[in-house]
C-alpha positions in Angstrom: 1.3 1.2 30.6 -0.1 -2.2 31.3 -1.8 -4.9 29.3 -4.7 -7.0 30.4 -6.0 -10.1 28.7 -9.6 -10.2 27.5 -11.3 -13.2 29.0 -14.3 -13.3 26.6 -15.3 -16.7 25.4 -14.1 -17.9 22.0 -16.8 -17.1 19.4 -18.7 -19.8 17.6 -17.5 -20.0 13.9 -19.9 -18.5 11.4 -21.7 -20.7 8.9 -20.7 -20.7 5.3 -23.8 -18.7 4.3 -23.0 -16.1 7.0 -19.4 -15.9 5.8 -20.6 -15.1 2.2 -23.5 -12.8 3.3 -21.1 -10.5 5.2 -19.5 -9.5 1.9 -22.8 -8.1 0.7 -23.4 -5.8 3.6 -23.6 -2.1 2.6 -20.7 -1.0 4.8 -18.4 -3.8 3.5 -19.3 -2.9 -0.1 -18.5 0.8 0.5 -15.1 -0.2 1.9 -14.6 -2.3 -1.2 -15.1 0.7 -3.5 -12.8 2.8 -1.3 -10.2 0.1 -1.8 -10.4 0.7 -5.6 -9.9 4.4 -4.9 -6.9 3.7 -2.7 -5.2 1.4 -5.2 -5.8 3.5 -8.3 -3.1 6.2 -7.8 -0.2 4.1 -6.5 1.0 2.8 -9.9 0.6 6.3 -11.5 3.6 7.5 -9.5 5.3 4.0 -9.5 5.4 1.2 -12.1 3.3 3.0 -14.7 5.5 6.0 -14.5 8.5 3.7 -15.0 7.0 2.3 -18.2 6.2 5.8 -19.5 9.7 6.9 -18.7 11.4 3.8 -20.2 9.4 4.2 -23.4 10.4 7.9 -23.5 14.1 7.0 -23.3 14.8 8.1 -19.7 18.0 6.5 -18.4 18.0 3.8 -15.7 19.6 6.0 -13.0 16.8 8.6 -13.3 14.1 5.9 -13.3 15.6 4.4 -10.2 15.5 7.8 -8.4 11.9 8.2 -9.4 11.1 5.8 -6.4 11.8 8.9 -4.2 8.5 10.4 -5.2 7.0 7.8 -2.9 8.3 9.9 0.0 4.8 11.0 1.1 3.8 7.3 1.8 6.8 7.2 4.1 6.1 10.5 5.9 2.3 10.4 6.1 2.4 9.7 9.8 3.5 13.3 10.3 0.2 14.7 9.2 -2.0 11.8 10.2 -2.7 13.5 13.6 -3.9 16.5 11.6 -6.4 14.3 9.8 -7.5 12.9 13.2 -7.8 16.3 14.9 -8.8 18.9 12.3 -12.0 19.3 10.4 -12.1 20.6 6.8 -14.2 23.8 6.6 -17.6 23.4 4.9 -17.0 19.8 3.8 -16.7 18.4 7.3 -19.9 20.4 8.3 -21.8 19.0 5.3 -20.4 15.4 5.2 -18.8 14.8 8.6 -15.1 14.8 9.6 -14.0 11.6 7.8 -16.1 12.0 4.7 -15.1 15.7 4.5 -11.4 14.7 4.5 -12.1 12.0 1.9 -13.7 14.3 -0.6 -11.0 16.9 0.0 -8.1 14.4 -0.6 -9.9 13.0 -3.6 -10.3 16.4 -5.2 -6.6 17.1 -4.7 -5.7 13.7 -6.1 -7.7 14.3 -9.3 -6.0 17.7 -9.8 -2.6 16.2 -9.2 -3.1 13.4 -11.8 -4.3 16.0 -14.4 -1.1 18.0 -13.7 1.0 14.9 -14.2 -0.9 14.2 -17.5 0.5 17.3 -19.1 4.1 16.6 -18.3 6.6 14.8 -20.6 9.4 12.6 -19.3 11.5 13.0 -22.5 11.6 16.8 -22.1 11.5 17.4 -18.4 11.8 14.3 -16.2 12.1 16.4 -13.1 8.8 18.1 -13.8 7.3 14.6 -14.1 8.8 13.7 -10.8 7.2 16.8 -9.2 3.8 15.9 -10.6 4.2 12.3 -9.4 5.1 13.7 -5.9 1.9 15.6 -5.9 0.0 12.5 -6.8 1.7 10.5 -4.0 1.0 13.2 -1.4 -2.7 13.3 -2.2 -2.9 9.5 -2.4 -1.1 9.1 1.0 -3.6 11.6 2.6 -6.5 9.6 1.1 -5.0 6.4 2.5 -4.9 7.9 6.0 -8.5 8.8 5.9 -9.7 5.5 4.3 -7.8 3.5 7.0 -9.6 5.5 9.7 -12.9 5.3 8.0 -12.6 1.5 7.5 -11.7 0.8 11.1 -14.5 3.1 12.5 -17.2 2.0 10.0 -17.1 -1.8 10.3 -18.0 -3.7 13.5 -15.8 -6.6 14.7 -17.8 -9.2 12.7 -17.2 -7.2 9.5 -13.5 -6.3 9.8 -12.0 -9.5 8.1 -14.5 -9.4 5.2 -14.0 -5.6 4.9 -10.2 -6.0 4.7 -10.5 -8.9 2.1 -12.9 -6.8 0.0 -10.6 -3.8 0.3 -7.5 -5.6 -0.7 -9.2 -7.2 -3.7 -10.6 -3.9 -4.9 -7.2 -2.3 -4.2 -5.6 -4.7 -6.7 -8.3 -3.9 -9.2 -7.5 -0.2 -8.8 -3.8 -1.0 -9.4 -4.8 -3.0 -12.5 -6.8 -0.1 -13.9 -3.8 2.3 -13.5 -1.4 -0.2 -15.0 -3.0 -2.6 -17.6 -5.9 -0.3 -18.1 -3.9 2.8 -18.8 -1.5 0.8 -21.1 -4.4 -0.4 -23.2 -5.9 3.1 -23.2 -2.6 4.6 -24.4 -2.3 1.9 -27.1 -5.8 2.6 -28.3 -5.1 6.3 -28.6 -2.0 5.5 -30.6 -4.1 3.3 -32.9 -6.4 6.3 -33.5 -3.5 8.4 -34.6 -2.4 10.2 -31.5 1.4 10.8 -30.9 2.9 8.7 -28.1 3.2 11.7 -25.8 -0.4 12.8 -26.4 -1.6 9.2 -25.9 0.1 9.1 -22.5 -1.4 12.5 -21.6 -4.9 11.3 -22.4 -4.3 8.0 -20.6 -3.5 9.9 -17.3 -6.6 12.1 -17.8 -8.7 9.0 -18.0 -7.2 7.8 -14.7 -8.1 11.2 -13.1 -11.7 10.6 -14.2 -11.7 7.3 -12.3 -11.2 9.1 -9.0 -14.9 10.0 -9.3 -15.7 6.5 -8.3 -14.1 7.1 -4.9 -15.9 10.5 -4.6 -19.3 8.9 -5.4 -18.6 6.2 -2.8 -17.8 8.7 -0.1 -20.9 10.8 -0.8 -23.1 7.6 -0.7 -21.6 6.5 2.6 -22.6 7.6 6.1 -20.3 9.0 8.7 -19.0 6.4 11.2 -20.6 6.6 14.6 -17.1 6.7 16.3 -16.3 9.8 14.2 -19.5 11.4 15.3 -18.6 10.7 18.9 -15.2 12.4 18.3 -17.0 15.7 17.4 -17.9 16.1 21.0 -14.2 15.9 22.0 -13.4 18.5 19.3 -16.1 20.7 20.8 -14.7 20.3 24.3 -11.1 21.1 23.2 -11.4 24.2 21.0 -7.7 24.5 20.4 -7.0 22.6 17.3 -3.2 22.6 17.8 -3.7 21.0 21.2 -5.9 18.3 19.6 -3.2 17.5 17.0 -0.4 17.4 19.6 -2.4 15.1 21.9 -3.2 12.7 19.0 0.5 12.5 18.0 1.8 12.2 21.6 -0.4 9.2 22.6 0.3 7.4 19.3 4.1 7.7 19.7 4.1 7.1 23.4 2.4 3.8 22.9 5.2 2.5 20.7 8.0 4.0 22.9 6.8 2.0 25.8 7.1 -1.3 24.0 9.9 -3.8 24.7 12.6 -3.7 21.9 10.6 -0.8 20.2 13.5 0.2 18.0 14.1 -3.4 16.8 10.3 -3.7 16.1 10.4 -0.5 13.9 13.5 -1.7 12.1 11.8 -5.0 11.3 8.8 -3.1 9.9 11.2 -1.2 7.6 13.1 -4.2 6.4 10.5 -7.0 6.1 9.4 -6.1 2.6 12.7 -4.6 1.5 13.9 -7.4 -0.7 10.6 -7.5 -2.5 10.6 -3.7 -2.9 14.2 -3.5 -4.1 13.5 -6.0 -6.9 10.2 -4.4 -7.6 11.7 -1.0 -8.1 13.2 -2.1 -11.4 10.9 -4.9 -12.5 9.0 -2.8 -15.0 12.1 -1.3 -16.5 13.7 -4.8 -16.6 10.8 -6.3 -18.5 10.9 -3.5 -21.1 14.7 -3.3 -21.4 15.3 -7.0 -22.1 12.9 -6.9 -25.0 9.3 -7.6 -24.0 6.7 -5.3 -25.4 4.3 -3.0 -23.5 1.5 -5.4 -24.3 3.5 -8.3 -22.9 4.0 -6.2 -19.7 0.3 -5.5 -19.5 -0.9 -9.1 -20.2 1.7 -11.0 -18.1 3.2 -8.7 -15.5 -0.1 -7.1 -14.6 -2.7 -9.5 -15.9 -1.2 -12.9 -14.8 0.4 -11.1 -11.9 -2.9 -10.0 -10.6 -4.3 -13.5 -10.6 -1.2 -14.8 -8.8 -1.5 -12.0 -6.2 -5.2 -12.7 -5.5 -4.5 -16.4 -5.1 -1.5 -15.6 -2.9 -3.6 -13.3 -0.8 -6.1 -16.1 0.0 -3.2 -18.5 0.7 -1.7 -16.0 3.1 -5.0 -15.6 4.9 -5.3 -19.4 5.2 -1.8 -19.7 6.5 -2.4 -16.9 9.1 -5.5 -18.7 10.3 -3.7 -22.0 10.7 -0.2 -21.2 12.0 1.3 -18.8 14.5 2.2 -15.3 13.4 6.0 -15.8 13.8 5.8 -19.0 11.7 3.9 -17.2 8.9 6.4 -14.3 9.0 9.3 -16.7 8.5 7.5 -18.4 5.6 6.6 -15.1 4.0 10.2 -13.8 4.2 11.8 -16.9 2.8 9.3 -17.1 -0.1 9.9 -13.5 -1.0 13.7 -14.1 -0.9 13.4 -17.2 -3.2 11.0 -15.6 -5.7 13.5 -12.9 -6.5 15.9 -15.5 -7.8 13.4 -16.5 -10.5 14.2 -13.1 -12.2 17.9 -14.0 -12.2 16.9 -17.1 -14.1 14.7 -15.0 -16.5 17.6 -12.6 -17.1 19.8 -15.5 -18.1 17.2 -17.0 -20.4 16.2 -13.7 -22.1 13.0 -12.8 -23.9 11.0 -16.0 -23.2 7.3 -15.5 -22.5 6.8 -18.7 -20.5 9.8 -17.9 -18.4 8.3 -14.4 -17.7 5.0 -16.0 -16.8 6.8 -18.4 -14.3 8.8 -15.6 -12.7 5.8 -13.3 -12.4 3.6 -16.0 -10.8 6.3 -16.9 -8.3 7.0 -13.2 -7.4 3.4 -12.1 -7.1 2.3 -15.3 -5.2 5.1 -15.0 -2.7 4.8 -11.2 -2.4 1.0 -11.5 -1.7 1.6 -14.1 1.0 4.2 -11.8 2.6 2.0 -8.8 2.4 -1.1 -10.4 4.0 1.0 -11.7 6.8 2.8 -8.5 7.3 -0.4 -6.4 7.4 -1.7 -8.8 10.0 1.4 -8.2 12.0 1.0 -4.4 11.7 -2.6 -4.6 12.7 -1.6 -6.6 15.8 0.7 -3.8 16.8 -2.1 -1.3 16.7 -4.0 -2.4 19.8 -5.3 0.9 21.2 -8.5 2.2 19.5 -7.9 5.8 20.7 -5.3 6.4 17.9 -5.4 3.4 15.6 -5.3 5.6 12.4 -2.2 7.5 13.5 -0.4 4.4 14.6 -1.3 2.5 11.4 -0.1 5.5 9.3 3.2 5.5 11.2 3.8 1.8 10.6 2.8 1.8 7.0 5.0 4.9 6.5 7.9 3.0 8.0 7.2 0.0 5.8 7.4 2.3 2.8 11.0 3.3 3.6 12.2 0.2 1.9 10.1 1.0 -1.2 11.3 4.6 -1.4 14.6 5.5 0.1 16.3 2.1 0.4 15.2 1.1 -3.1 16.3 4.4 -4.8 19.7 2.9 -5.5 18.2 0.0 -7.4 18.9 1.6 -10.8 22.5 2.3 -9.9 23.0 -1.3 -8.8 21.3 -2.8 -11.8 23.4 -0.6 -14.2 26.6 -1.6 -12.4 26.0 -5.3 -12.0 23.7 -6.3 -14.8 20.3 -7.9 -14.4 21.2 -11.5 -13.3 23.5 -10.3 -10.4 21.1 -7.5 -9.5 18.2 -9.8 -8.7 20.6 -12.2 -6.8 21.6 -9.1 -4.7 17.9 -8.3 -4.2 17.3 -11.7 -2.7 20.2 -11.2 -0.3 18.5 -8.0 0.8 16.1 -10.2 2.9 18.9 -11.1 5.3 18.5 -8.0 7.7 14.8 -8.9 8.1 15.6 -12.5 8.9 18.1 -11.5 11.5 15.7 -9.1 13.1 12.9 -11.7 13.0 15.1 -14.2 14.8 16.0 -11.7 17.5 12.4 -10.7 18.1 11.3 -14.4 18.3 14.1 -15.2 20.7 13.0 -12.2 22.9 9.4 -13.4 23.0 8.0 -10.4 21.2 5.3 -12.3 19.4 3.8 -13.7 22.6 2.5 -10.2 23.4 0.6 -9.8 20.1 -2.5 -11.8 20.8 -5.7 -10.4 19.2 -7.4 -9.8 22.5 -4.9 -7.7 24.2 -6.2 -4.3 25.6 -3.8 -1.4 26.2 -4.7 1.3 28.7 -2.9 4.6 28.4 -3.9 5.8 31.8 -2.0 3.1 33.8 
């Protein structure tokens, strides 16, 4: 496999009006609404489930192990080639291969959320975990399809605007399934519903919001690249062969890279310190005495604002500085922001201290995320299997959030909150060592935006 540079001239920067107008293009707006659909279910099997469980009296160890329900986000690369190569009966014929998969995954997602709605953490926490696992599986499948749809629908001039719109709407989706559901549950309790019934109805409300993604999918048009792939499907009748070919070329591309194992380990560990602290943040806020309303207003409300500002800051940094410099900055900021929670744990229930800690954590985390996603995108340089490769990389990135963070509850219970968050900051050290090694090896010199990979060399 060889790489050849693209000698195309540097494009002229767009005017300010062109930069704004691109966000109003129909394809970009459709991607934005799909971002909401993608962000909506994540918290329902994560932080919102933590709050529900903590309020229901579930112990910290069990809450910590609930992070394992995120396993589908880690393993989604295993069935990403199936999404690339197989068509959904009837739906794919009516809507196209990408939109058919989207509607199918959204229907499964709605059903899974309704199932979870009728569970009770106080009575059967493991039934709740199973329901959350179903939600995560349907959500991970939807993410695979949305990633492919976004890449194939937008042309090069729309990709940056599409990603910015997608991320902003993704955060709004998370806000709806955190702050939104908490206010909804509180409203049901005011109207006389028992706590369990209020939570059940809140989750049903979240299931109804999946209809936004369905409506967006139906309103969209099938990407031209997807239509072109239908000819390849017709040429190769054997669906199993198509799946195996998609998987083989995606993995072979990575295997041929220099220091491939180190690169994949870096992908796993870069966001680990952020994920390890985040696995217990919701439980920490509730357990030290803040109310659910405090959690909604500060952790999710103020946190969202800090995240959006941090995202724009991360984009500005990525445009100005080299990728390796940005990765160093993002890693160090994430590490330092975890220590603000150690300070909060020592102070106690102080609202301004919580605001400060949440702003620091979300601002730093957003910078790290934007830069990290830019790095992952740079690794996916072959358009023949971008969706499968991106699924592989994001699945590996989720390892820290799921398996490695599953022990967070045990550590927190054994050490206490101040020491726990200090340990979470030290969890950044593996990624720093791997980053230094890759920089020394010259890894980042091969990640230019115009590199073209040819599998037939």
